[in-house]
DSSP file (Angstrom, degrees, kcal/mol; ACC not computed):
  #  RESIDUE AA STRUCTURE BP1 BP2  ACC     N-H-->O    O-->H-N    N-H-->O    O-->H-N    TCO  KAPPA ALPHA  PHI   PSI    X-CA   Y-CA   Z-CA
    1    1 A M     >        0   0    0      0, 0.0     4,-2.2     0, 0.0     5,-0.2   0.000 360.0 360.0 360.0 -39.6    0.0    0.0    0.0
    2    2 A K  H  >  +     0   0    0      1,-0.2     4,-2.8     2,-0.2     5,-0.2   0.891 360.0  52.8 -63.7 -37.9    2.9    2.3    0.8
    3    3 A H  H  > S+     0   0    0      2,-0.2     4,-2.5     1,-0.2    -1,-0.2   0.877 108.3  50.1 -65.9 -37.2    4.4    1.7   -2.6
    4    4 A L  H  > S+     0   0    0      2,-0.2     4,-2.3     1,-0.2    -1,-0.2   0.929 113.9  44.6 -66.0 -45.9    1.2    2.5   -4.4
    5    5 A F  H  X S+     0   0    0     -4,-2.2     4,-2.4     2,-0.2    -2,-0.2   0.916 115.3  48.1 -64.0 -43.8    0.8    5.8   -2.5
    6    6 A L  H  X S+     0   0    0     -4,-2.8     4,-2.3     2,-0.2    -2,-0.2   0.899 111.7  49.8 -64.5 -41.4    4.5    6.6   -3.0
    7    7 A S  H  X S+     0   0    0     -4,-2.5     4,-2.2    -5,-0.2    -2,-0.2   0.907 111.9  48.2 -63.8 -42.3    4.3    5.8   -6.7
    8    8 A A  H  X S+     0   0    0     -4,-2.3     4,-2.3     2,-0.2    -2,-0.2   0.908 111.8  49.6 -65.4 -42.0    1.2    8.0   -7.1
    9    9 A A  H  X S+     0   0    0     -4,-2.4     4,-2.3     1,-0.2    -2,-0.2   0.900 111.8  48.2 -64.6 -41.3    2.8   10.9   -5.3
   10   10 A L  H  X S+     0   0    0     -4,-2.3     4,-2.6     2,-0.2    -1,-0.2   0.876 110.0  52.6 -66.4 -37.6    6.0   10.7   -7.4
   11   11 A A  H  X S+     0   0    0     -4,-2.2     4,-2.2     2,-0.2    -2,-0.2   0.926 111.1  46.5 -64.0 -44.1    3.9   10.5  -10.6
   12   12 A V  H  X S+     0   0    0     -4,-2.3     4,-2.4     1,-0.2    -2,-0.2   0.915 113.4  49.3 -63.9 -42.8    2.1   13.7   -9.6
   13   13 A L  H  X S+     0   0    0     -4,-2.3     4,-2.2     1,-0.2    -2,-0.2   0.893 110.1  50.9 -63.1 -40.6    5.3   15.4   -8.6
   14   14 A A  H  X S+     0   0    0     -4,-2.6     4,-1.1     2,-0.2    -2,-0.2   0.899 111.5  47.3 -65.5 -41.1    6.9   14.4  -11.9
   15   15 A V  H  <>S+     0   0    0     -4,-2.2     5,-1.2     1,-0.2     4,-0.4   0.921 113.5  48.1 -65.8 -43.5    4.0   15.8  -13.9
   16   16 A A  H ><5S+     0   0    0     -4,-2.4     3,-0.7     1,-0.2    -2,-0.2   0.873 113.5  47.2 -65.5 -37.0    4.0   19.0  -11.9
   17   17 A A  H 3<5S+     0   0    0     -4,-2.2    -1,-0.2     1,-0.2    -2,-0.2   0.673  99.9  68.7 -79.2 -16.7    7.7   19.5  -12.3
   18   18 A S  T 3<5S-     0   0    0     -4,-1.1    -1,-0.2    -3,-0.3    -2,-0.2   0.580 112.0-110.1 -81.3  -7.8    7.7   18.8  -16.0
   19   19 A G  T < 5 -     0   0    0     -3,-0.7    -3,-0.1    -4,-0.4    -2,-0.1   0.814  46.4-171.0  84.4  30.6    5.9   22.0  -16.9
   20   20 A C    > < -     0   0    0     -5,-1.2     3,-1.7     1,-0.1     4,-0.3  -0.226  30.7-122.3 -56.0 143.0    2.7   20.2  -17.9
   21   21 A S  G >  S+     0   0    0      1,-0.3     3,-0.7     2,-0.2    -1,-0.1   0.656 106.0  73.4 -67.2 -14.3    0.2   22.6  -19.6
   22   22 A L  G 3  S+     0   0    0      1,-0.2    -1,-0.3     3,-0.0    -2,-0.1   0.784 102.2  41.5 -67.0 -25.0   -2.4   21.7  -16.9
   23   23 A F  G <  S+     0   0    0     -3,-1.7     2,-0.3     2,-0.1    -1,-0.2   0.338  94.3 101.0-106.8   5.8   -0.4   23.8  -14.4
   24   24 A R  S <  S-     0   0    0     -3,-0.7     2,-0.3    -4,-0.3     3,-0.0  -0.624  75.8-114.5 -89.5 149.7    0.5   26.8  -16.6
   25   25 A K        -     0   0    0     -2,-0.3     2,-0.2     1,-0.1    -2,-0.1  -0.636  35.2-114.7 -77.7 139.0   -1.3   30.0  -16.5
   26   26 A S        -     0   0    0     -2,-0.3     2,-0.4     1,-0.1    -1,-0.1  -0.520  28.9-119.4 -74.3 142.5   -3.2   30.7  -19.7
   27   27 A Q        -     0   0    0     -2,-0.2    -1,-0.1     1,-0.1     3,-0.0  -0.656  25.0-121.4 -83.9 136.3   -1.9   33.7  -21.6
   28   28 A K        -     0   0    0     -2,-0.4     2,-0.1     1,-0.1    -1,-0.1  -0.509  32.0-106.2 -73.8 141.7   -4.3   36.5  -22.1
   29   29 A P        -     0   0    0      0, 0.0     2,-0.2     0, 0.0    -1,-0.1  -0.442  38.8-112.2 -66.8 143.0   -5.0   37.4  -25.7
   30   30 A R        -     0   0    0     -2,-0.1     2,-0.2     1,-0.1    -3,-0.0  -0.508  31.3-107.2 -77.8 143.7   -3.3   40.7  -26.7
   31   31 A E        -     0   0    0     -2,-0.2     2,-0.5     1,-0.1    -1,-0.1  -0.494  30.9-122.7 -71.4 134.0   -5.5   43.6  -27.5
   32   32 A S     >  -     0   0    0     -2,-0.2     4,-2.0     1,-0.2     5,-0.2  -0.653  11.2-153.6 -78.6 126.0   -5.7   44.4  -31.2
   33   33 A T  H  > S+     0   0    0     -2,-0.5     4,-2.3     1,-0.2     5,-0.2   0.800  95.1  60.6 -70.3 -26.5   -4.6   48.0  -31.8
   34   34 A A  H  > S+     0   0    0      2,-0.2     4,-1.9     1,-0.2    -1,-0.2   0.911 106.7  45.5 -65.2 -40.8   -6.7   48.1  -34.9
   35   35 A I  H  > S+     0   0    0      2,-0.2     4,-2.4     1,-0.2    -2,-0.2   0.928 113.4  48.1 -68.7 -45.0   -9.9   47.4  -32.9
   36   36 A S  H  X S+     0   0    0     -4,-2.0     4,-2.4     1,-0.2    -2,-0.2   0.881 111.7  50.6 -65.7 -36.1   -9.1   49.9  -30.2
   37   37 A S  H  X S+     0   0    0     -4,-2.3     4,-2.4     2,-0.2    -1,-0.2   0.901 110.7  49.4 -65.4 -40.3   -8.3   52.6  -32.9
   38   38 A E  H  X S+     0   0    0     -4,-1.9     4,-2.3     2,-0.2    -2,-0.2   0.903 111.4  48.6 -66.1 -41.0  -11.6   51.9  -34.6
   39   39 A V  H  X S+     0   0    0     -4,-2.4     4,-2.7     2,-0.2    -2,-0.2   0.916 112.0  49.3 -64.6 -43.4  -13.5   52.1  -31.3
   40   40 A E  H  X S+     0   0    0     -4,-2.4     4,-2.7     2,-0.2    -2,-0.2   0.913 111.9  48.3 -62.2 -42.8  -11.8   55.4  -30.5
   41   41 A A  H  X S+     0   0    0     -4,-2.4     4,-2.3     2,-0.2    -1,-0.2   0.902 112.9  47.9 -65.4 -40.9  -12.6   56.8  -33.9
   42   42 A T  H  X S+     0   0    0     -4,-2.3     4,-2.4     2,-0.2     5,-0.2   0.921 112.7  48.6 -65.9 -43.8  -16.2   55.8  -33.6
   43   43 A F  H  X S+     0   0    0     -4,-2.7     4,-2.8     1,-0.2     5,-0.2   0.932 111.6  49.9 -61.2 -45.3  -16.5   57.2  -30.2
   44   44 A R  H  X S+     0   0    0     -4,-2.7     4,-2.8     1,-0.2     5,-0.2   0.924 111.2  48.7 -60.2 -45.2  -14.9   60.5  -31.3
   45   45 A Q  H  X S+     0   0    0     -4,-2.3     4,-2.5     1,-0.2    -1,-0.2   0.924 113.9  45.5 -62.6 -45.3  -17.2   60.8  -34.3
   46   46 A R  H  X S+     0   0    0     -4,-2.4     4,-2.0     2,-0.2    -1,-0.2   0.905 114.4  48.3 -66.1 -40.7  -20.4   60.1  -32.2
   47   47 A W  H  X S+     0   0    0     -4,-2.8     4,-2.6    -5,-0.2     5,-0.2   0.928 112.8  48.2 -64.9 -44.2  -19.3   62.5  -29.5
   48   48 A M  H  X S+     0   0    0     -4,-2.8     4,-2.9    -5,-0.2     5,-0.2   0.909 109.8  52.1 -63.3 -43.0  -18.5   65.2  -32.0
   49   49 A D  H  X S+     0   0    0     -4,-2.5     4,-2.0    -5,-0.2    -1,-0.2   0.918 112.5  45.8 -59.1 -43.8  -21.8   64.8  -33.8
   50   50 A K  H  X S+     0   0    0     -4,-2.0     4,-2.0     2,-0.2    -2,-0.2   0.932 114.9  46.1 -65.4 -46.0  -23.7   65.2  -30.5
   51   51 A R  H  X S+     0   0    0     -4,-2.6     4,-2.6     1,-0.2    -2,-0.2   0.886 110.9  52.7 -67.3 -38.5  -21.7   68.2  -29.3
   52   52 A L  H  X S+     0   0    0     -4,-2.9     4,-2.6     1,-0.2     5,-0.2   0.910 108.9  50.5 -62.3 -41.3  -22.0   69.9  -32.7
   53   53 A A  H  X S+     0   0    0     -4,-2.0     4,-2.0    -5,-0.2    -2,-0.2   0.905 110.9  49.2 -63.6 -40.3  -25.7   69.5  -32.6
   54   54 A E  H  X S+     0   0    0     -4,-2.0     4,-1.1     2,-0.2    -2,-0.2   0.932 113.1  46.1 -63.1 -45.7  -25.9   71.0  -29.1
   55   55 A L  H  <>S+     0   0    0     -4,-2.6     5,-2.2     1,-0.2     3,-0.3   0.899 112.3  50.0 -66.3 -40.9  -23.7   74.0  -30.1
   56   56 A K  H ><5S+     0   0    0     -4,-2.6     3,-1.4     1,-0.2    -1,-0.2   0.862 106.5  56.1 -66.0 -34.9  -25.7   74.6  -33.3
   57   57 A A  H 3<5S+     0   0    0     -4,-2.0    -1,-0.2     1,-0.3    -2,-0.2   0.787 104.0  54.8 -66.1 -26.0  -29.0   74.5  -31.3
   58   58 A Q  T 3<5S-     0   0    0     -4,-1.1    -1,-0.3    -3,-0.3    -2,-0.2   0.484 126.2-104.0 -83.8  -3.0  -27.5   77.2  -29.1
   59   59 A G  T < 5 +     0   0    0     -3,-1.4     2,-0.3     1,-0.3    -3,-0.2   0.613  67.5 151.8  93.7  13.1  -27.0   79.3  -32.2
   60   60 A V      < -     0   0    0     -5,-2.2    -1,-0.3     1,-0.1    -2,-0.1  -0.583  50.7-107.3 -78.3 139.1  -23.2   78.9  -32.6
   61   61 A A     >  -     0   0    0     -2,-0.3     4,-2.8     1,-0.1     5,-0.2  -0.238  29.0-110.7 -64.5 155.7  -21.9   79.2  -36.2
   62   62 A D  H  > S+     0   0    0      1,-0.2     4,-2.4     2,-0.2     5,-0.2   0.913 115.1  44.0 -56.4 -50.4  -20.8   76.0  -38.0
   63   63 A A  H  > S+     0   0    0      1,-0.2     4,-2.1     2,-0.2    -1,-0.2   0.908 116.3  47.0 -65.1 -41.5  -17.1   76.8  -38.1
   64   64 A A  H  > S+     0   0    0      2,-0.2     4,-2.6     1,-0.2    -1,-0.2   0.879 111.6  51.7 -67.4 -37.5  -17.0   78.1  -34.5
   65   65 A A  H  X S+     0   0    0     -4,-2.8     4,-2.7     2,-0.2     5,-0.2   0.906 109.5  49.8 -65.0 -41.7  -19.0   75.0  -33.3
   66   66 A Q  H  X S+     0   0    0     -4,-2.4     4,-2.2    -5,-0.2    -2,-0.2   0.927 113.3  46.0 -62.5 -45.3  -16.5   72.7  -35.0
   67   67 A T  H  X S+     0   0    0     -4,-2.1     4,-2.3     2,-0.2    -2,-0.2   0.929 114.9  46.5 -63.3 -46.7  -13.5   74.4  -33.5
   68   68 A Q  H  X S+     0   0    0     -4,-2.6     4,-2.5     1,-0.2    -2,-0.2   0.916 112.5  49.3 -64.9 -43.7  -15.1   74.5  -30.0
   69   69 A A  H  X S+     0   0    0     -4,-2.7     4,-2.4     2,-0.2    -1,-0.2   0.900 111.5  49.8 -63.6 -40.7  -16.2   70.8  -30.1
   70   70 A T  H  X S+     0   0    0     -4,-2.2     4,-2.4    -5,-0.2    -1,-0.2   0.923 112.2  47.3 -63.6 -44.7  -12.7   69.7  -31.3
   71   71 A Q  H  X S+     0   0    0     -4,-2.3     4,-2.0     1,-0.2    -2,-0.2   0.902 112.6  49.1 -64.2 -41.3  -11.0   71.7  -28.5
   72   72 A E  H  X S+     0   0    0     -4,-2.5     4,-2.0     2,-0.2    -2,-0.2   0.913 111.6  49.3 -64.5 -42.6  -13.4   70.3  -25.9
   73   73 A F  H  X S+     0   0    0     -4,-2.4     4,-2.9     1,-0.2    -2,-0.2   0.938 112.1  47.1 -63.1 -46.9  -12.9   66.7  -27.0
   74   74 A E  H  < S+     0   0    0     -4,-2.4    -1,-0.2     1,-0.2    -2,-0.2   0.845 113.9  48.2 -65.3 -33.8   -9.1   67.0  -27.0
   75   75 A A  H  < S+     0   0    0     -4,-2.0    -1,-0.2    -5,-0.2    -2,-0.2   0.842 118.7  39.7 -73.0 -33.0   -9.2   68.6  -23.5
   76   76 A R  H  < S+     0   0    0     -4,-2.0     2,-0.4    -5,-0.2    -2,-0.2   0.863 117.4  42.2 -86.4 -38.4  -11.5   66.0  -22.1
   77   77 A Y     <  -     0   0    0     -4,-2.9     2,-0.7    -5,-0.2    -1,-0.2  -0.922  63.7-150.4-119.4 136.6  -10.2   62.8  -23.7
   78   78 A Q        +     0   0    0     -2,-0.4     3,-0.1    -3,-0.1    -4,-0.1  -0.465  40.3 150.4-103.7  59.2   -6.6   61.8  -24.1
   79   79 A F        -     0   0    0     -2,-0.7     5,-0.1     1,-0.2     2,-0.1  -0.336  61.7 -66.0 -82.1 171.0   -6.8   59.6  -27.3
   80   80 A D    >>  -     0   0    0      1,-0.2     3,-1.2    -2,-0.1     4,-1.2  -0.352  44.5-133.0 -56.3 130.3   -4.0   59.2  -29.8
   81   81 A R  H 3> S+     0   0    0      1,-0.3     4,-0.9     2,-0.2    -1,-0.2   0.746 102.3  67.8 -63.6 -23.7   -3.5   62.6  -31.4
   82   82 A K  H 34 S+     0   0    0      1,-0.2    -1,-0.3     2,-0.2     3,-0.2   0.869 105.3  42.8 -63.1 -33.9   -3.4   61.0  -34.9
   83   83 A L  H <4 S+     0   0    0     -3,-1.2    -1,-0.2     1,-0.2    -2,-0.2   0.802 105.9  63.1 -79.5 -29.2   -7.1   60.2  -34.4
   84   84 A A  H  <        0   0    0     -4,-1.2    -1,-0.2     1,-0.3    -2,-0.2   0.691 360.0 360.0 -72.9 -17.9   -8.0   63.6  -33.0
   85   85 A R     <        0   0    0     -4,-0.9    -1,-0.3    -3,-0.2    -2,-0.1   0.443 360.0 360.0-102.4 360.0   -7.1   65.5  -36.1
């Protein structure tokens, strides 16, 4: 009986020490920069459309509304500057 227990314990120890994939942490998938860039661009466009509509409803001229909305977005959100322009 002792030999069976000892053999089982050694087998478990050998598997654990061998680097078996059962005992490894799974690697998290890396975030795709293409997806995050697309999400940022979509968010920016939707936010700008909403803010432009608000400013125009207040009577602000189109060019001034565009400038103000762009400045507000850049001050509020720190996205990649390539997307902000």
